[in-house]
DRENSE-918136 format. One record per residue: x, y, z of N, C-alpha, C, O, CB in turn; residue number from 1; residue in three letters; chain. Coordinates in steps of 0.001 Angstrom, whole numbers, padded with zeros to 6 digits. Glycine has a CB too. Layout:
N
SITE    n_c1    n_c2    n_c3   ca_c1   ca_c2   ca_c3    c_c1    c_c2    c_c3    o_c1    o_c2    o_c3   cb_c1   cb_c2   cb_c3 resi resn chain
SITE       X       Y       Z       X       Y       Z       X       Y       Z       X       Y       Z       X       Y       Z  NUM  ala     A
...
# end
This chain:
201
SITE    n_c1    n_c2    n_c3   ca_c1   ca_c2   ca_c3    c_c1    c_c2    c_c3    o_c1    o_c2    o_c3   cb_c1   cb_c2   cb_c3 resi resn chain
SITE -027890  013330 -014521 -026438  013158 -014462 -025860  013347 -015863 -026387  012814 -016839 -026059  011753 -013889    1  unk     A
SITE -024758  014124 -015950 -024184  014416 -017259 -023588  013178 -017898 -023219  012228 -017208 -023127  015492 -017141    2  unk     A
SITE -023495  013191 -019227 -022922  012053 -019950 -021443  011866 -019607 -020939  010744 -019587 -023089  012246 -021464    3  unk     A
SITE -020742  013000 -019332 -019319  012905 -018972 -019133  012143 -017665 -018228  011320 -017529 -018698  014307 -018853    4  unk     A
SITE -020015  012437 -016702 -019900  011758 -015419 -020294  010288 -015541 -019677  009426 -014916 -020768  012453 -014369    5  unk     A
SITE -021307  010003 -016332 -021696  008609 -016559 -020564  007828 -017211 -020294  006683 -016847 -022953  008536 -017432    6  unk     A
SITE -019910  008457 -018173 -018772  007805 -018827 -017654  007536 -017828 -017044  006467 -017828 -018246  008669 -019986    7  unk     A
SITE -017397  008529 -016974 -016357  008367 -015962 -016668  007199 -015042 -015809  006353 -014793 -016201  009647 -015147    8  unk     A
SITE -017889  007152 -014540 -018275  006076 -013628 -018181  004711 -014302 -017749  003735 -013689 -019692  006305 -013111    9  unk     A
SITE -018586  004652 -015558 -018485  003398 -016289 -017047  002964 -016467 -016723  001785 -016324 -019150  003521 -017633   10  unk     A
SITE -016178  003926 -016781 -014756  003616 -016957 -014115  003147 -015659 -013349  002183 -015640 -014011  004835 -017484   11  unk     A
SITE -014442  003842 -014575 -013879  003481 -013276 -014328  002077 -012869 -013522  001277 -012394 -014293  004509 -012203   12  unk     A
SITE -015601  001786 -013053 -016116  000460 -012706 -015414 -000624 -013515 -015057 -001675 -012984 -017633  000393 -012939   13  unk     A
SITE -015220 -000359 -014805 -014551 -001336 -015663 -013125 -001606 -015190 -012696 -002758 -015116 -014538 -000847 -017114   14  unk     A
SITE -012389 -000532 -014868 -011012 -000698 -014400 -010977 -001407 -013048 -010141 -002282 -012824 -010311  000668 -014298   15  unk     A
SITE -011881 -001031 -012153 -011885 -001633 -010826 -012238 -003118 -010898 -011628 -003941 -010216 -012870 -000899 -009913   16  unk     A
SITE -013219 -003451 -011721 -013598 -004856 -011876 -012444 -005688 -012414 -012232 -006821 -011983 -014803 -004982 -012802   17  unk     A
SITE -011692 -005115 -013369 -010527 -005829 -013905 -009479 -006049 -012816 -008829 -007093 -012768 -009909 -005048 -015086   18  unk     A
SITE -009324 -005061 -011950 -008354 -005195 -010870 -008775 -006259 -009867 -007949 -007052 -009415 -008166 -003863 -010163   19  unk     A
SITE -010043 -006277 -009525 -010543 -007296 -008590 -010319 -008694 -009165 -009857 -009594 -008464 -012052 -007073 -008289   20  unk     A
SITE -010646 -008868 -010434 -010493 -010173 -011077 -009024 -010552 -011267 -008686 -011734 -011332 -011203 -010177 -012422   21  unk     A
SITE -008151 -009542 -011356 -006751 -009815 -011688 -005785 -009791 -010528 -004574 -009834 -010746 -006299 -008851 -012677   22  unk     A
SITE -006277 -009722 -009296 -005373 -009694 -008141 -004483 -010933 -008138 -004974 -012060 -008203 -006175 -009607 -006820   23  unk     A
SITE -003172 -010716 -008062 -002208 -011816 -008013 -002046 -012236 -006554 -001257 -011657 -005807 -000823 -011398 -008642   24  unk     A
SITE -002797 -013236 -006172 -002831 -013659 -004772 -001469 -014157 -004306 -001091 -013936 -003155 -003878 -014751 -004574   25  unk     A
SITE -000731 -014824 -005181  000583 -015352 -004797  001560 -014229 -004478  002360 -014347 -003550  001151 -016232 -005911   26  unk     A
SITE  001500 -013140 -005242  002375 -011993 -004961  002005 -011348 -003638  002883 -010937 -002879  002292 -010955 -006094   27  unk     A
SITE  000726 -011258 -003358  000271 -010697 -002085  000762 -011554 -000927  001234 -011031  000082 -001267 -010585 -002053   28  unk     A
SITE  000652 -012874 -001074  001102 -013787 -000028  002616 -013696  000174  003105 -013759  001302  000702 -015223 -000372   29  unk     A
SITE  003352 -013548 -000935  004809 -013424 -000824  005186 -012136 -000106  006095 -012125  000724  005465 -013465 -002215   30  unk     A
SITE  004484 -011048 -000425  004747 -009778  000250  004483 -009908  001751  005248 -009400  002570  003878 -008651 -000354   31  unk     A
SITE  003402 -010588  002098  003077 -010792  003509  004163 -011619  004204  004530 -011337  005344  001707 -011485  003650   32  unk     A
SITE  004662 -012620  003525  005716 -013464  004100  006982 -012661  004374  007636 -012854  005399  006035 -014634  003161   33  unk     A
SITE  007328 -011756  003454  008506 -010907  003638  008339 -010041  004879  009272 -009885  005667  008745 -010024  002394   34  unk     A
SITE  007148 -009480  005047  006878 -008626  006207  006902 -009434  007500  007511 -009011  008482  005521 -007923  006052   35  unk     A
SITE  006253 -010580  007509  006198 -011399  008714  007583 -011890  009126  007904 -011933  010314  005271 -012585  008499   36  unk     A
SITE  008403 -012260  008140  009760 -012718  008436  010602 -011580  008995  011396 -011776  009915  010423 -013298  007177   37  unk     A
SITE  010424 -010398  008437  011146 -009234  008946  010740 -008930  010387  011587 -008643  011233  010889 -008011  008052   38  unk     A
SITE  009444 -008995  010654  008956 -008716  012003  009505 -009708  013026  009775 -009334  014168  007435 -008743  012023   39  unk     A
SITE  009671 -010959  012630  010231 -011969  013534  011628 -011575  013997  012047 -011923  015101  010273 -013341  012846   40  unk     A
SITE  012350 -010843  013137  013719 -010437  013444  013790 -009006  013962  014864 -008406  014017  014591 -010580  012213   41  unk     A
SITE  012626 -008466  014343  012595 -007123  014893  012448 -006021  013868  012571 -004842  014200  013812 -006891  015666   42  unk     A
SITE  012185 -006393  012619  012041 -005410  011559  010693 -004705  011592  009744 -005160  012231  012234 -006069  010225   43  unk     A
SITE  010637 -003582  010885  009414 -002784  010844  009012 -002530  009397  009775 -002799  008469  009602 -001447  011598   44  unk     A
SITE  007805 -002007  009223  007270 -001727  007891  007169 -000216  007696  006719  000507  008585  005878 -002403  007695   45  unk     A
SITE  007591  000247  006529  007488  001652  006157  006812  001710  004791  006975  000795  003983  008900  002355  006134   46  unk     A
SITE  006066  002758  004527  005383  002907  003247  005706  004285  002690  005684  005279  003415  003839  002709  003398   47  unk     A
SITE  006009  004338  001385  006411  005600  000776  005844  005746 -000628  005496  004759 -001276  007926  005709  000738   48  unk     A
SITE  005758  006969 -001083  005295  007257 -002439  005486  008738 -002712  005661  009530 -001786  003805  006845 -002630   49  unk     A
SITE  005451  009108 -003978  005616  010495 -004394  004293  011006 -004962  003630  010299 -005720  006760  010630 -005443   50  unk     A
SITE  003904  012233 -004597  002661  012797 -005121  001443  012105 -004540  001390  011837 -003340  002633  012698 -006635   51  unk     A
SITE  000455  011812 -005396 -000785  011176 -004918 -000516  009837 -004239 -001147  009550 -003222 -001756  010974 -006080   52  unk     A
SITE  000395  009001 -004756  000694  007753 -004037  001222  007981 -002626  001127  007098 -001773  001700  006947 -004814   53  unk     A
SITE  001780  009169 -002381  002206  009492 -001023  001026  009559 -000075  001142  009187  001093  002962  010809 -001004   54  unk     A
SITE -000113  010032 -000569 -001332  010060  000248 -001868  008644  000458 -002402  008331  001522 -002411  010947 -000415   55  unk     A
SITE -001726  007794 -000555 -002093  006380 -000397 -001234  005762  000701 -001724  004985  001521 -001917  005597 -001742   56  unk     A
SITE  000049  006112  000712  000963  005589  001727  000474  005921  003129  000511  005076  004023  002370  006150  001517   57  unk     A
SITE  000015  007155  003316 -000489  007553  004630 -001677  006723  005072 -001769  006324  006233 -000870  009007  004619   58  unk     A
SITE -002593  006462  004139 -003766  005649  004464 -003353  004210  004792 -003839  003630  005764 -004772  005663  003293   59  unk     A
SITE -002469  003643  003991 -002070  002246  004198 -001328  002087  005520 -001502  001084  006212 -001189  001757  003035   60  unk     A
SITE -000503  003071  005875  000176  003044  007173 -000850  002979  008296 -000713  002187  009228  001085  004284  007345   61  unk     A
SITE -001880  003819  008199 -002928  003839  009223 -003694  002524  009260 -003987  002003  010336 -003895  004995  008972   62  unk     A
SITE -004018  001985  008086 -004762  000729  008006 -003956 -000422  008585 -004473 -001198  009388 -005143  000425  006558   63  unk     A
SITE -002700 -000540  008188 -001858 -001622  008700 -001710 -001524  010213 -001830 -002523  010923 -000478 -001591  008031   64  unk     A
SITE -001448 -000310  010702 -001228 -000123  012140 -002464 -000495  012949 -002349 -000995  014068 -000834  001322  012432   65  unk     A
SITE -003646 -000252  012386 -004882 -000541  013126 -005306 -001999  013015 -006258 -002426  013668 -006001  000344  012627   66  unk     A
SITE -004591 -002765  012182 -004963 -004170  012006 -003816 -005125  012345 -003773 -006259  011868 -005418 -004408  010575   67  unk     A
SITE -002878 -004642  013187 -001889 -005561  013746 -000490 -005483  013190  000395 -006194  013665 -002357 -006901  013570   68  unk     A
SITE -000255 -004634  012187  001083 -004504  011615  001547 -003060  011787  001145 -002176  011030  001097 -004922  010107   69  unk     A
SITE  002392 -002831  012780  002885 -001475  013011  003601 -000971  011760  004483 -001645  011228  003834 -001433  014238   70  unk     A
SITE  003221  000205  011300  003788  000738  010062  004043  002224  010213  003416  002901  011028  002853  000471  008865   71  unk     A
SITE  004984  002723  009405  005425  004097  009513  005500  004717  008120  005949  004082  007166  006788  004179  010228   72  unk     A
SITE  005054  005966  008020  005116  006650  006736  006517  007212  006527  007083  007846  007417  004057  007775  006659   73  unk     A
SITE  007068  006972  005338  008389  007484  004969  008212  008484  003843  007745  008123  002763  009357  006330  004544   74  unk     A
SITE  008577  009731  004078  008425  010764  003059  009302  010436  001854  010503  010207  001992  008786  012156  003630   75  unk     A
SITE  008693  010415  000683  009384  009948 -000518  010596  010750 -000931  011541  010186 -001483  008447  009932 -001630   76  unk     A
SITE  010601  012053 -000680  011758  012871 -001068  012666  013180  000114  013878  013317 -000056  011290  014171 -001704   77  unk     A
SITE  012090  013293  001318  012910  013567  002493  013830  012395  002828  014809  012553  003558  012023  013888  003686   78  unk     A
SITE  013509  011226  002292  014306  010030  002601  015766  010202  002202  016655  009682  002876  013722  008810  001894   79  unk     A
SITE  016023  010927  001110  017412  011116  000670  018039  012343  001341  019170  012721  001032  017473  011264 -000867   80  unk     A
SITE  017300  012949  002248  017832  014089  003000  017853  013777  004490  017737  014668  005331  016997  015358  002732   81  unk     A
SITE  018005  012491  004794  018174  012081  006178  017082  011202  006752  017326  010457  007701  018288  013260  007002   82  unk     A
SITE  015865  011274  006187  014755  010509  006773  014895  009006  006574  014218  008230  007248  013448  010967  006180   83  unk     A
SITE  015757  008589  005664  015974  007145  005489  016592  006541  006738  016652  005319  006882  016877  006873  004269   84  unk     A
SITE  017050  007396  007638  017578  006908  008910  016535  006226  009766  016879  005514  010709  018180  008035  009675   85  unk     A
SITE  015254  006434  009451  014204  005742  010215  014103  004274  009811  013479  003476  010511  012845  006435  010009   86  unk     A
SITE  014719  003917  008678  014660  002545  008169  015932  001803  008554  017028  002163  008124  014468  002531  006629   87  unk     A
SITE  015778  000778  009355  016922 -000020  009780  017156 -001178  008817  016260 -001568  008069  016710 -000547  011203   88  unk     A
SITE  018356 -001716  008843  018665 -002881  008018  017706 -004015  008361  017524 -004344  009533  020138 -003329  008220   89  unk     A
SITE  017093 -004613  007342  016143 -005695  007557  014698 -005238  007606  013788 -006066  007577  016474 -006404  008816   90  unk     A
SITE  014468 -003917  007682  013107 -003396  007629  012531 -003573  006226  013271 -003791  005267  013078 -001910  008042   91  unk     A
SITE  011210 -003479  006114  010519 -003593  004824  009970 -002225  004434  009378 -001524  005255  009369 -004653  004891   92  unk     A
SITE  010174 -001855  003175  009598 -000618  002649  008686 -000956  001476  009112 -001582  000505  010713  000381  002214   93  unk     A
SITE  007431 -000537  001576  006491 -000654  000465  006562  000657 -000310  006216  001714  000219  005016 -000959  000967   94  unk     A
SITE  007005  000591 -001552  007178  001790 -002379  006090  001821 -003450  005942  000875 -004224  008597  001823 -003033   95  unk     A
SITE  005332  002917 -003487  004179  003031 -004383  004462  004028 -005494  004841  005169 -005227  002924  003451 -003601   96  unk     A
SITE  004279  003602 -006743  004443  004495 -007893  003715  003901 -009080  003977  002758 -009453  005947  004721 -008228   97  unk     A
SITE  002811  004646 -009679  002060  004134 -010819  002995  003775 -011967  002901  002680 -012521  001023  005161 -011281   98  unk     A
SITE  003887  004679 -012328  004799  004434 -013449  005948  003522 -013068  006461  002779 -013904  005346  005740 -013971   99  unk     A
SITE  006351  003576 -011817  007522  002816 -011383  008819  003413 -011893  009874  002784 -011810  007411  001387 -011843  100  unk     A
SITE  008742  004622 -012419  009920  005268 -013015  010179  006657 -012430  011043  007376 -012933  009747  005375 -014526  101  unk     A
SITE  009461  007048 -011394  009598  008383 -010818  011005  008591 -010276  011482  007820 -009443  008564  008600 -009707  102  unk     A
SITE  011668  009650 -010761  013081  009874 -010435  013319  009997 -008938  014264  009413 -008408  013583  011121 -011131  103  unk     A
SITE  012461  010762 -008247  012661  010946 -006809  012560  009636 -006046  013315  009395 -005105  011648  011933 -006261  104  unk     A
SITE  011611  008782 -006463  011439  007506 -005769  012595  006557 -006079  012992  005758 -005230  010103  006858 -006162  105  unk     A
SITE  013130  006645 -007284  014312  005836 -007616  015442  006139 -006646  016072  005228 -006110  014772  006100 -009070  106  unk     A
SITE  015694  007425 -006424  016772  007825 -005519  016522  007305 -004110  017445  006861 -003428  016918  009349 -005499  107  unk     A
SITE  015273  007365 -003685  014914  006867 -002355  015136  005367 -002253  015730  004890 -001286  013457  007201 -002034  108  unk     A
SITE  014665  004628 -003238  014802  003170 -003208  016269  002757 -003272  016678  001822 -002582  014026  002534 -004370  109  unk     A
SITE  017056  003434 -004083  018494  003125 -004156  019152  003311 -002794  019985  002504 -002382  019193  004017 -005208  110  unk     A
SITE  018771  004384 -002099  019305  004644 -000766  018894  003554  000210  019710  003079  001001  018836  006005 -000259  111  unk     A
SITE  017637  003160  000154  017115  002141  001071  017746  000779  000817  018064  000049  001756  015600  002039  000941  112  unk     A
SITE  017925  000442 -000451  018577 -000828 -000776  020011 -000852 -000263  020475 -001865  000261  018557 -001070 -002290  113  unk     A
SITE  020706  000270 -000418  022082  000352  000068  022149  000216  001580  023163 -000210  002132  022715  001666 -000362  114  unk     A
SITE  021046  000587  002252  020995  000488  003710  020439 -000847  004197  020274 -001047  005401  020161  001611  004265  115  unk     A
SITE  020144 -001772  003257  019752 -003126  003644  018273 -003352  003857  017886 -004279  004568  020446 -003488  004864  116  unk     A
SITE  017428 -002513  003248  015980 -002696  003399  015442 -003666  002362  016019 -003826  001286  015254 -001353  003284  117  unk     A
SITE  014335 -004309  002694  013593 -005133  001741  012570 -004230  001054  011858 -003479  001720  012892 -006359  002453  118  unk     A
SITE  012496 -004301 -000272  011578 -003447 -001020  010432 -004276 -001601  010654 -005270 -002293  012326 -002703 -002143  119  unk     A
SITE  009215 -003850 -001308  008009 -004365 -001961  007469 -003233 -002809  007195 -002147 -002297  006931 -004878 -000916  120  unk     A
SITE  007314 -003473 -004093  006804 -002410 -004964  005306 -002561 -005179  004765 -003667 -005191  007534 -002420 -006315  121  unk     A
SITE  004654 -001421 -005349  003253 -001368 -005742  003208 -000423 -006925  003321  000791 -006753  002300 -000895 -004556  122  unk     A
SITE  003044 -000964 -008125  003155 -000163 -009330  002227 -000673 -010419  001809 -001831 -010418  004587 -000154 -009825  123  unk     A
SITE  001918  000223 -011349  001089 -000164 -012482  001882 -000710 -013638  001311 -001082 -014663  000290  000993 -012942  124  unk     A
SITE  003205 -000766 -013491  004084 -001190 -014584  005008 -002300 -014111  006008 -002037 -013443  004907 -000001 -015120  125  unk     A
SITE  004678 -003536 -014453  005456 -004697 -014009  006850 -004727 -014609  007729 -005422 -014100  004731 -005972 -014360  126  unk     A
SITE  007063 -003972 -015700  008375 -003941 -016352  009179 -002706 -015939  010204 -002401 -016549  008209 -003970 -017875  127  unk     A
SITE  008728 -002012 -014929  009367 -000755 -014524  010639 -000972 -013726  010936 -002074 -013265  008406  000073 -013713  128  unk     A
SITE  011384  000126 -013579  012594  000108 -012756  012251 -000302 -011329  012954 -001121 -010738  013285  001490 -012768  129  unk     A
SITE  011191  000253 -010773  010812 -000046 -009390  010491 -001517 -009212  010952 -002139 -008255  009615  000799 -008970  130  unk     A
SITE  009705 -002084 -010122  009367 -003504 -010030  010624 -004367 -010085  010741 -005360 -009367  008405 -003901 -011158  131  unk     A
SITE  011558 -003976 -010945  012793 -004736 -011104  013728 -004656 -009916  014607 -005504 -009758  013508 -004270 -012308  132  unk     A
SITE  013551 -003648 -009078  014411 -003473 -007911  013692 -003834 -006614  014105 -003415 -005533  014912 -002040 -007842  133  unk     A
SITE  012626 -004603 -006723  011892 -005033 -005534  011903 -006559 -005439  012126 -007255 -006430  010435 -004500 -005564  134  unk     A
SITE  011661 -007057 -004244  011622 -008504 -004036  010309 -009098 -004524  010246 -010266 -004906  011827 -008835 -002559  135  unk     A
SITE  009281 -008295 -004506  007989 -008711 -005046  007254 -007469 -005512  007335 -006411 -004889  007147 -009500 -003987  136  unk     A
SITE  006536 -007612 -006618  005764 -006500 -007173  004276 -006771 -006991  003763 -007805 -007420  006101 -006284 -008673  137  unk     A
SITE  003598 -005836 -006354  002135 -005888 -006252  001597 -005028 -007386  001622 -003799 -007313  001613 -005382 -004831  138  unk     A
SITE  001118 -005674 -008420  000719 -004959 -009631 -000616 -004263 -009443 -001609 -004873 -009046  000645 -005915 -010816  139  unk     A
SITE -000616 -002946 -009745 -001824 -002132 -009646 -002023 -001425 -010988 -001983 -000198 -011072 -001724 -001095 -008462  140  unk     A
SITE -002235 -002216 -012021 -002274 -001683 -013385 -003681 -001263 -013798 -004663 -001949 -013517 -001741 -002716 -014364  141  unk     A
SITE -003749 -000114 -014473 -004996  000298 -015116 -004671  000738 -016537 -003565  001201 -016814 -005704  001449 -014315  142  unk     A
SITE -005636  000589 -017429 -005453  001012 -018818 -005811  002476 -019024 -005322  003124 -019949 -006290  000148 -019739  143  unk     A
SITE -006672  002990 -018150 -007043  004402 -018234 -007496  004870 -016868 -007951  004085 -016035 -008156  004634 -019293  144  unk     A
SITE -007360  006180 -016658 -007676  006751 -015358 -009169  006995 -015176 -009642  007098 -014045 -006924  008041 -015170  145  unk     A
SITE -009915  007089 -016268 -011364  007180 -016155 -011976  008445 -016693 -013065  008402 -017264 -011744  007044 -014764  146  unk     A
SITE -011301  009591 -016527 -011875  010845 -016991 -011418  011158 -018411 -010632  010410 -018992 -011494  011986 -016048  147  unk     A
SITE -011911  012267 -018972 -011621  012573 -020363 -010168  012983 -020595 -009662  012839 -021708 -012533  013663 -020837  148  unk     A
SITE -009488  013493 -019565 -008075  013852 -019714 -007173  012621 -019672 -006123  012587 -020313 -007662  014836 -018620  149  unk     A
SITE -007584  011633 -018926 -006819  010404 -018749 -005416  010672 -018179 -004465  009958 -018500 -006706  009669 -020081  150  unk     A
SITE -005297  011685 -017351 -004014  012010 -016732 -004080  012081 -015205 -003238  011478 -014540 -003513  013321 -017271  151  unk     A
SITE -005064  012807 -014619 -005117  012854 -013153 -005289  011456 -012560 -006143  010697 -013017 -006265  013765 -012689  152  unk     A
SITE -004491  011105 -011549 -004601  009768 -010954 -005966  009536 -010322 -006316  010174 -009329 -003514  009567 -009910  153  unk     A
SITE -006719  008637 -010891 -008039  008287 -010363 -008129  006766 -010227 -008070  006236 -009118 -009182  008835 -011288  154  unk     A
SITE -008268  006077 -011335 -008372  004612 -011285 -007097  003988 -010729 -007158  002982 -010022 -008662  004046 -012683  155  unk     A
SITE -005947  004575 -011041 -004684  004008 -010555 -004583  004081 -009036 -004025  003186 -008402 -003499  004737 -011187  156  unk     A
SITE -005129  005156 -008451 -005125  005273 -006994 -006014  004202 -006371 -005633  003575 -005383 -005595  006675 -006560  157  unk     A
SITE -007192  003991 -006945 -008085  002939 -006448 -007426  001573 -006549 -007580  000731 -005665 -009406  002943 -007227  158  unk     A
SITE -006691  001361 -007633 -006013  000085 -007834 -004936 -000138 -006774 -004813 -001235 -006230 -005396  000026 -009234  159  unk     A
SITE -004158  000906 -006482 -003116  000795 -005452 -003728  000507 -004086 -003230 -000332 -003335 -002278  002086 -005391  160  unk     A
SITE -004807  001205 -003775 -005475  000981 -002489 -005999 -000447 -002394 -005867 -001093 -001355 -006629  001982 -002299  161  unk     A
SITE -006591 -000939 -003475 -007161 -002282 -003470 -006104 -003345 -003185 -006290 -004179 -002299 -007838 -002568 -004801  162  unk     A
SITE -005001 -003325 -003924 -003997 -004383 -003763 -003338 -004309 -002395 -002997 -005343 -001819 -002934 -004285 -004861  163  unk     A
SITE -003152 -003098 -001863 -002545 -002965 -000542 -003535 -003311  000563 -003130 -003762  001634 -002017 -001550 -000343  164  unk     A
SITE -004819 -003108  000318 -005823 -003601  001261 -005802 -005130  001299 -005957 -005727  002364 -007234 -003088  000876  165  unk     A
SITE -005615 -005752  000157 -005504 -007221  000119 -004346 -007684  000996 -004469 -008650  001749 -005307 -007722 -001337  166  unk     A
SITE -003218 -006981  000887 -002059 -007312  001724 -002407 -007162  003200 -002020 -008002  004012 -000855 -006415  001368  167  unk     A
SITE -003128 -006111  003555 -003488 -005897  004956 -004394 -007006  005481 -004302 -007383  006649 -004174 -004545  005123  168  unk     A
SITE -005266 -007529  004625 -006167 -008607  005035 -005381 -009882  005301 -005638 -010572  006288 -007242 -008857  003961  169  unk     A
SITE -004419 -010204  004427 -003597 -011407  004628 -002817 -011292  005942 -002766 -012242  006723 -002618 -011615  003429  170  unk     A
SITE -002215 -010135  006179 -001456 -009940  007419 -002368 -010024  008638 -002017 -010640  009645 -000730 -008585  007398  171  unk     A
SITE -003527 -009408  008543 -004499 -009434  009637 -004893 -010864  009981 -004977 -011225  011155 -005746 -008619  009268  172  unk     A
SITE -005134 -011670  008963 -005536 -013058  009193 -004391 -013890  009764 -004609 -014746  010622 -006032 -013685  007895  173  unk     A
SITE -003168 -013636  009287 -002004 -014361  009801 -001798 -014075  011289 -001328 -014932  012037 -000739 -013979  009008  174  unk     A
SITE -002152 -012877  011702 -001965 -012471  013097 -003193 -012755  013961 -003241 -012421  015145 -001632 -010994  013163  175  unk     A
SITE -004187 -013389  013321 -005402 -013790  014044 -006035 -012624  014804 -006383 -012732  015980 -005080 -014921  015017  176  unk     A
SITE -006168 -011518  014096 -006792 -010344  014699 -008267 -010602  014985 -008999 -011072  014114 -006636 -009122  013784  177  unk     A
SITE -008700 -010297  016201 -010110 -010410  016537 -010609 -009050  017037 -009830 -008104  017155 -010343 -011523  017609  178  unk     A
SITE -011897 -008959  017326 -012475 -007680  017724 -011883 -007166  019031 -011735 -005957  019210 -013979 -007810  017857  179  unk     A
SITE -011547 -008063  019936 -010990 -007649  021225 -009661 -006926  021033 -009403 -005900  021663 -010801 -008866  022147  180  unk     A
SITE -008811 -007481  020142 -007537 -006821  019863 -007753 -005546  019067 -007106 -004527  019310 -006596 -007762  019105  181  unk     A
SITE -008674 -005618  018112 -008879 -004482  017218 -009349 -003245  017965 -008901 -002135  017676 -009882 -004841  016144  182  unk     A
SITE -010241 -003427  018916 -010790 -002273  019632 -009732 -001616  020527 -009871 -000446  020883 -012002 -002701  020478  183  unk     A
SITE -008677 -002353  020894 -007584 -001752  021666 -006882 -000662  020855 -006421  000341  021400 -006568 -002832  022093  184  unk     A
SITE -006813 -000886  019531 -006136  000082  018663 -007119  001077  018065 -006712  002095  017504 -005387 -000639  017546  185  unk     A
SITE -008400  000790  018182 -009411  001658  017576 -010585  001841  018541 -011713  001463  018225 -009903  001068  016224  186  unk     A
SITE -010320  002426  019728 -011385  002544  020725 -012333  003709  020476 -013434  003741  021026 -010783  002688  022084  187  unk     A
SITE -011913  004671  019647 -012700  005875  019478 -013684  005822  018333 -013654  004906  017511 -011806  007016  019287  188  unk     A
SITE -014560  006816  018287 -015496  006959  017183 -016622  005954  017214 -016740  005153  018142 -014775  006842  015897  189  unk     A
SITE -017448  006008  016184 -018599  005109  016111 -018167  003662  015916 -018870  002743  016337 -019526  005529  014977  190  unk     A
SITE -017004  003451  015276 -016514  002085  015070 -016165  001436  016400 -016594  000319  016688 -015289  002082  014142  191  unk     A
SITE -015375  002152  017214 -015022  001619  018526 -016247  001402  019396 -016340  000406  020113 -014054  002550  019226  192  unk     A
SITE -017185  002334  019332 -018411  002230  020111 -019220  001001  019716 -019741  000297  020581 -019251  003485  019939  193  unk     A
SITE -019330  000733  018398 -020113 -000414  017934 -019509 -001736  018387 -020233 -002680  018704 -020225 -000394  016418  194  unk     A
SITE -018165 -001803  018418 -017501 -003037  018865 -017736 -003246  020353 -018012 -004365  020786 -015981 -002989  018564  195  unk     A
SITE -017628 -002172  021145 -017843 -002288  022583 -019277 -002727  022889 -019514 -003502  023815 -017536 -000954  023276  196  unk     A
SITE -020215 -002228  022109 -021617 -002626  022299 -021799 -004102  021980 -022553 -004801  022657 -022552 -001772  021415  197  unk     A
SITE -021103 -004579  020938 -021177 -006002  020591 -020615 -006859  021708 -021154 -007920  022021 -020423 -006282  019288  198  unk     A
SITE -019515 -006385  022314 -018870 -007166  023376 -019726 -007258  024629 -019642 -008231  025378 -017527 -006560  023725  199  unk     A
SITE -020563 -006225  024856 -021420 -006226  026048 -022615 -007165  025921 -023228 -007541  026919 -021913 -004825  026327  200  unk     A
SITE -022940 -007538  024687 -024128 -008379  024472 -023823 -009846  024748 -024704 -010695  024618 -024650 -008216  023035  201  unk     A
# end
């Protein structure tokens, strides 16, 4: 294995370990409370991001939906061209941005706030514009991305996924998700098959 790859793996492990140790559990719980309260009033959850965080949004939408929290992906730039109409007053939007300063996402969040949405931010910058315009910030900070360029999103993406997975676990537990419910939403593939086999035993 090349020294460059070893260095990368070491850097990624260091950043990930710091993120695991530094998870702000109270912020995660507050974010979950905002979502649960919105759902009680008929609200829904939407997740958005620009660039690579947009792909994180797609994964988190799928994860939340399969674990008891119906969620919808909101295109980060299309939102200001009409797609924000999918977000009703009282809905929750999780907005993902490493810098928290992305111009396109600012425009989207401003539109959503004007329409009465609750904003949960997921960002690597607690002092950012996005963090300041959200009800709670889920911090996904890294000091370096891991590779020699230190620019392509690598460690920051893992950090965003980690903190949002934590949120999904809290919501899942609050909703008392069990295997019987889970397999209803995930009946296919080897995962669904393994659960059905467990239920037959």
